[in-house]
C-alpha positions as CSV (number, residue, x, y, z in Angstrom):
1,M,-23.7,71.7,50.0
2,F,-23.8,68.2,51.7
3,S,-25.8,67.5,54.8
4,K,-23.9,67.2,58.1
5,A,-24.5,63.5,58.0
6,C,-23.1,63.2,54.5
7,Q,-20.0,65.3,55.5
8,Y,-19.4,62.9,58.4
9,G,-20.1,59.9,56.2
10,I,-17.5,61.0,53.7
11,K,-14.9,61.8,56.4
12,A,-15.5,58.5,58.2
13,S,-15.3,56.5,54.9
14,V,-12.0,58.1,54.0
15,Y,-10.6,57.5,57.5
16,I,-11.7,53.8,57.4
17,A,-10.3,53.4,53.9
18,S,-7.0,54.9,55.0
19,Q,-6.8,52.6,58.0
20,S,-8.0,49.5,56.1
21,E,-5.3,50.0,53.5
22,M,-2.8,49.7,56.4
23,G,-4.5,46.5,57.5
24,N,-6.3,48.1,60.5
25,R,-9.9,47.6,61.6
26,V,-11.1,50.7,63.5
27,S,-13.6,51.2,66.3
28,L,-16.4,53.7,66.4
29,K,-14.6,55.6,69.1
30,E,-11.4,55.8,67.0
31,I,-13.3,56.9,63.9
32,A,-15.3,59.6,65.8
33,S,-12.0,60.9,67.4
34,G,-10.2,60.7,64.0
35,I,-12.7,62.9,62.3
36,N,-13.8,65.0,65.3
37,S,-17.5,63.9,65.1
38,P,-20.1,63.0,67.8
39,E,-19.9,59.3,68.5
40,A,-23.7,58.6,68.5
41,F,-24.3,60.5,65.3
42,T,-21.3,58.7,63.6
43,A,-22.7,55.3,64.7
44,K,-26.0,56.0,62.9
45,I,-24.1,57.1,59.7
46,L,-21.8,54.1,59.8
47,H,-24.7,51.7,60.3
48,Q,-26.3,53.2,57.2
49,L,-23.1,52.8,55.1
50,A,-22.7,49.2,56.3
51,K,-26.3,48.5,55.3
52,Q,-25.5,49.7,51.9
53,D,-22.4,47.4,51.7
54,I,-20.1,50.4,51.4
55,L,-18.1,49.3,54.5
56,T,-18.0,46.2,56.7
57,S,-19.0,46.2,60.3
58,L,-17.8,43.4,62.6
59,K,-19.1,42.9,66.1
60,G,-17.2,41.7,69.2
61,P,-14.0,42.5,71.0
62,T,-12.0,42.4,67.8
63,G,-14.7,44.1,65.8
64,G,-14.9,47.5,64.2
65,F,-15.2,48.9,60.7
66,E,-13.2,48.2,57.6
67,I,-13.2,48.3,53.8
68,P,-11.8,45.1,52.3
69,K,-8.5,45.4,50.5
70,G,-8.8,46.8,46.9
71,R,-12.5,47.8,47.4
72,A,-11.7,51.5,48.2
73,E,-10.6,51.9,44.6
74,K,-14.1,50.9,43.4
75,I,-16.1,53.0,45.9
76,K,-16.9,56.4,44.4
77,L,-18.0,59.4,46.5
78,S,-21.2,59.4,44.6
79,T,-22.1,56.1,46.2
80,I,-21.6,57.5,49.7
81,V,-23.5,60.7,48.9
82,S,-26.4,58.7,47.4
83,A,-26.5,56.4,50.4
84,I,-26.8,59.3,52.9
85,D,-28.4,62.2,51.1
86,G,-30.0,60.5,48.1
87,D,-29.9,62.5,44.8
88,S,-31.3,65.7,46.1
89,I,-27.9,67.4,45.7
90,Y,-28.4,67.1,41.9
91,M,-31.9,68.5,41.8
92,G,-32.3,71.4,44.3
93,C,-32.7,75.0,43.3
94,A,-29.8,77.3,44.0
95,L,-32.2,79.8,45.5
96,G,-34.3,77.3,47.4
97,F,-37.5,77.4,45.3
98,D,-39.7,74.3,45.5
99,R,-40.1,74.3,41.7
100,C,-37.2,75.3,39.5
101,D,-36.7,73.8,36.0
102,A,-36.2,74.8,32.4
103,L,-39.8,75.8,32.1
104,Q,-39.9,78.0,35.2
105,P,-36.2,78.7,36.0
106,C,-34.9,80.9,38.8
107,P,-32.3,83.6,37.8
108,M,-29.5,81.1,38.6
109,H,-31.0,78.0,37.1
110,T,-28.9,77.8,33.9
111,K,-25.6,78.4,35.6
112,F,-26.4,76.1,38.5
113,V,-27.2,73.2,36.2
114,A,-23.6,73.3,35.0
115,V,-22.4,73.4,38.6
116,R,-24.5,70.4,39.6
117,E,-23.2,68.5,36.5
118,S,-19.6,69.3,37.5
119,L,-20.3,68.1,41.0
120,R,-21.9,64.9,39.8
121,E,-18.8,64.2,37.5
122,M,-16.4,64.9,40.4
123,L,-18.3,62.6,42.8
124,E,-18.6,59.8,40.2
125,N,-14.9,60.0,39.3
126,T,-13.4,60.3,42.8
127,S,-12.7,57.1,44.7
128,L,-12.2,56.6,48.4
129,H,-8.8,55.2,47.6
130,E,-7.8,58.5,46.0
131,L,-8.8,60.5,49.0
132,A,-7.4,58.0,51.5
133,N,-4.1,58.2,49.6
134,G,-4.0,62.0,50.0
135,L,-4.6,61.5,53.7
136,D,-1.8,58.9,54.0
137,I,0.8,61.1,52.3
138,G,-0.1,64.2,54.3
139,M,-1.7,66.1,51.4
140,S,-5.0,66.4,53.1
141,F,-6.5,66.2,56.7
142,L,-9.8,65.1,58.3
143,K,-9.8,67.4,61.3
144,R,-8.3,70.7,62.3
């Protein structure tokens, strides 16, 4: 459903939000290890998220990534998905056709429209804070 970059971006953002809420700034190496992702690929994704002001990047020996206190409650998953994958997740055809709309629908079009709308609603109503909280209390995990 999400690109690999988007999956890593969401995981990294949740990890950073969790650590930031405990007052910790985290390094690229720690993030990659914490979400079991390749360091170089994660660096590109984090740079993209920092450019979009989703997270903060600080350079130097005490640098790393963080999300300012209270900001994780305002950052919705839709913002992260949009920053990495754009809005293609809300427009693609379930069967992969280049053109699929109400005028020339694929067999799954009508049902898939409802799925995409549910997905949009979930992404727009789920905050990083909510996901980080689930991580902090042991209700969810970022790697297996």
